[in-house]
C-alpha positions in Angstrom: 63.6 66.1 -73.9 61.6 66.0 -76.4 60.1 62.7 -76.3 59.2 63.3 -72.5 57.8 66.6 -73.6 55.7 63.9 -76.7 55.1 61.4 -73.9 53.5 64.1 -71.9 51.1 65.6 -74.2 50.0 62.5 -75.2 49.1 61.6 -72.0 47.7 65.0 -70.7 45.5 63.9 -74.1 44.7 60.4 -72.7 43.4 61.3 -69.9 41.9 64.3 -70.7 39.5 62.5 -73.1 39.5 59.6 -69.9 38.2 61.9 -68.1 35.5 63.7 -70.1 34.2 60.3 -71.2 33.7 59.3 -67.5 33.2 62.0 -66.2 35.0 62.9 -62.9 34.4 64.9 -60.5 35.3 68.0 -60.3 38.3 68.5 -57.2 36.2 71.4 -55.9 33.4 68.9 -54.7 36.0 67.3 -52.7 39.7 67.7 -51.7 42.5 66.8 -53.5 44.4 62.9 -52.1 47.3 64.5 -52.7 49.3 67.4 -50.4 51.0 69.1 -53.5 47.6 69.0 -56.4 45.2 71.8 -55.4 42.1 72.3 -56.2 42.0 75.0 -58.4 44.6 73.4 -60.3 44.0 72.6 -64.4 45.0 68.9 -63.7 43.6 68.2 -60.1 40.1 66.1 -61.7 42.4 64.4 -63.7 45.2 63.3 -61.0 42.1 62.5 -58.6 40.6 60.2 -61.5 43.9 58.5 -61.9 44.2 58.0 -57.9 40.9 56.7 -57.1 41.3 53.8 -59.6 44.7 53.3 -58.3 46.4 54.0 -61.8 49.2 56.5 -59.5 49.7 55.5 -56.1 51.6 59.1 -55.8 55.7 59.7 -55.3 58.3 60.2 -52.4 56.1 60.5 -50.2 52.9 58.8 -50.8 50.5 62.4 -49.8 52.3 63.7 -52.9 51.7 63.5 -56.5 54.7 65.2 -57.9 53.3 66.6 -61.0 55.9 68.0 -62.9 58.4 65.4 -62.1 59.8 63.3 -65.0 58.0 60.7 -66.0 60.5 57.4 -66.7 60.1 54.6 -69.0 59.4 52.6 -65.9 56.3 54.7 -64.4 55.3 55.0 -68.1 54.6 51.0 -68.2 53.3 50.7 -64.7 50.9 53.9 -65.9 50.2 51.9 -68.7 49.0 48.5 -67.7 47.1 50.4 -64.0 45.0 52.5 -66.7 44.2 49.2 -68.8 43.1 47.4 -65.8 40.7 50.1 -64.7 38.8 51.0 -67.8 39.0 48.3 -70.5 36.6 45.7 -70.5 36.9 42.5 -68.6 35.9 39.5 -70.9 35.0 35.8 -69.6 33.2 33.4 -71.5 32.2 30.1 -70.4 30.1 27.5 -71.7 28.5 24.2 -70.0 25.2 22.5 -70.1 22.5 19.9 -68.1 21.3 16.9 -69.6 18.6 13.8 -67.3 17.6 16.5 -64.9 13.6 16.7 -63.2 13.3 20.8 -63.2 10.8 22.3 -60.7 9.9 24.8 -58.6 13.0 27.4 -57.3 15.8 27.5 -55.8 16.6 25.1 -58.3 19.3 22.1 -57.5 22.5 22.3 -58.0 22.3 20.3 -61.2 19.9 22.5 -62.7 22.9 25.1 -62.5 25.3 26.1 -65.1 27.2 28.8 -67.2 29.3 29.9 -64.3 31.8 32.2 -64.0 33.5 33.7 -61.4 35.2 38.0 -62.1 38.1 38.1 -59.7 37.9 41.2 -57.4 38.6 44.5 -58.6 41.2 45.5 -56.8 40.2 49.4 -56.7 36.6 48.4 -56.2 35.6 51.1 -58.2 31.5 51.0 -59.7 31.0 48.1 -62.2 28.5 47.2 -65.2 28.7 43.7 -65.9 27.2 43.1 -69.3 25.4 39.0 -69.9 24.8 38.2 -73.0 24.9 34.4 -73.8 22.2 31.9 -75.3 20.6 28.6 -74.0 19.7 25.8 -76.4 16.8 23.1 -74.7 16.8 19.6 -76.2 14.5 16.8 -76.5 12.0 19.1 -73.5 8.7 18.3 -74.0 5.9 20.5 -74.2 5.4 22.9 -70.7 6.5 25.8 -69.4 10.2 27.0 -68.6 12.0 29.9 -66.9 15.8 30.9 -67.4 16.8 33.1 -64.6 20.3 34.7 -64.6 21.8 34.6 -60.8 24.7 36.3 -58.9 27.0 36.6 -55.6 29.7 37.9 -54.4 32.0 36.2 -52.2 30.3 32.7 -51.9 27.5 34.0 -50.1 23.6 34.2 -50.9 22.4 33.6 -54.8 20.4 36.8 -56.2 18.4 35.7 -59.0 18.6 39.1 -61.6 16.8 37.9 -64.8 14.6 36.0 -65.3 13.4 34.5 -69.4 9.7 32.8 -69.2 9.4 30.3 -72.9 7.5 27.5 -73.5 8.7 24.4 -74.8 7.2 22.8 -77.8 7.5 18.9 -77.7 10.6 17.5 -80.6 11.2 21.1 -81.4 14.9 22.7 -80.2 14.3 26.1 -77.8 17.2 28.6 -78.1 16.9 31.4 -76.2 19.1 34.8 -76.7 19.9 36.7 -73.2 21.1 40.0 -73.0 21.0 43.0 -70.0 23.5 45.3 -67.8 23.9 44.7 -64.1 25.1 47.1 -61.7 25.5 46.8 -58.8 26.9 48.6 -56.0 30.6 48.9 -55.6 32.4 46.2 -52.7 34.9 43.7 -52.4 34.7 39.8 -53.5 34.8 38.6 -56.1 31.1 37.9 -58.0 30.1 35.1 -60.0 27.0 34.8 -62.4 24.7 31.2 -63.1 22.3 30.3 -65.1 19.5 27.9 -63.8 16.3 26.7 -64.8 13.7 26.4 -63.3 9.2 25.6 -63.6 6.1 26.0 -61.9 5.4 22.1 -63.0 7.9 19.5 -63.2 9.6 19.0 -66.0 11.9 16.7 -67.5 14.8 18.2 -69.8 16.8 16.0 -71.8 20.2 17.9 -72.8 20.5 22.2 -71.9 23.8 23.6 -73.4 24.3 27.6 -72.2 26.9 29.5 -73.5 28.0 33.2 -71.5 29.8 36.0 -72.0 30.5 39.1 -69.2 31.9 41.9 -69.6 33.2 44.1 -66.6 33.4 47.3 -67.6 34.2 51.0 -65.2 31.5 53.2 -64.8 31.3 56.6 -62.5 28.0 57.2 -60.4 26.8 59.3 -57.2 29.2 57.4 -54.9 33.3 58.1 -55.3 35.5 57.2 -56.8 34.7 59.6 -59.7 
């Protein structure tokens, strides 16, 4: 009995922190997802947050939450794993490069695209923000103007340019270009990919370009459900 009570207190504190930190919408703004949770219940907002992110799937029947049932260790394991998948960052890092490429106007040829990162689809399609960090190093390029573009597409669709960095290369000088920005796309199904590409108004030969790219996906809240 003491173990169940201690676990209930721990889970209650965790869910209260999570809902406050991520600003879950009050249940009064929409009907509750479960028949046995009233919109004026003190825990309704937290239950709604869990349901929106697939942490809880209901009990029997699935239209009920069973808020006063005892939590078994098996259920605890399921809840904690789903919770971690819903709110923890999903870091993905990749390194790559190109060599002996003549760079011209966009759209860039496949040979000038590198550091491709593909992030699996979010099963619950909750809003996510993508933090993109990395660096591009260019060696041996002649003096000229280059642009580094971060592009993204969903489910193999058309690549959309999201971020561009313009640089001037100096002959015989190695260039190191940092990349840092946040992308907040509209939620939707399909694996999302990010990639780097080089292009230039006047054709320029790039002997070696290396990149490293780190993508972190974080759950966020916004004006659209799930809140």
